[in-house]
N, C-alpha and C positions, 0 to 999 in steps of 0.2 A: 787832600783827601786818599791816605789808602785800606782796601778791603776785602778783604779776602775771602775768595769763596771755598767751600763744602760742596763740590760735588760738580762739575763739568756737564749736565746735562741743557737738558732744551728752556728750562728756567733760568738758571746763569747766565747762558748765551743773549736770553734777550734780555735782560737786566746791564749783561758786559757795555754789548751792542749800545744800548742807553745810555751809559755811559765815559763810554770810551770817546772823549775828546770834547763831549761837551763839561763833564762834572770831576771828569777822573781820567791821568794818562793812565795808558796802556803797564807803564812803567811801575804801577802803583799798585800795582790787579796781582794779586796769587790766588790763583785756580788748585785748588787740591780736589783731584779724581785718584783711587786707587789704578783705572780700563790709564795705559797705553794711549788706549785711540780716541779715546775721550780728552785728553791730556794734546793729544798730536792733531785731533781737529782744534781746540781749542787755540792753542798756539799759534797753525795758520789764519783762523778764523780775526784773532785776536796779534797780529805783528808787536813782538816787546812783553805783554804780558807774560810774568811767572806761572811754574807749574810744579805741584811738588805730586808727588804719589801717598805722601799722607802729613797728616795733622799734629806735627809733635810741638813742641814750642814755640816754633815758627807764628803763631797765631798771635803769641806776646805784643811781636812787633807791629800790629796790623790796630788801629781806629775801631777797625766795622770787618765780621766776619757774619756774615750769611749764609746758612746751611738751605740751602740749595736743593733736595734734594726730595726724594719720591718720602708721602707720608711712615710708611712701612719698613724705610730705613732707618729712619730717625735716630731711634735710643740704642740705635747700637751704633749710630757712627758719634753719637752727644759724650757717651759713655767715654770713650778717649778725651776729650774737650774738660770734662769735668775737675775745679781743682783739686789737687791731693790733699 
């Protein structure tokens, strides 16, 4: 299973914590967040995960994409994800 998380906050961290070692390998997880600090915390908490600042075409390689953002940020985050 390979899975991408858009957002690296508490919600994503909780989900990743449940997945790593049980349902997925850390190497199969991508975390996307524009914040350097958030990406660093995610990598520190879950060694082996991949991180990125932007959600570009790389999402097409993932079976599952989880939008782990606050509701007020969802529209802004989803705009670049919609098909062209």
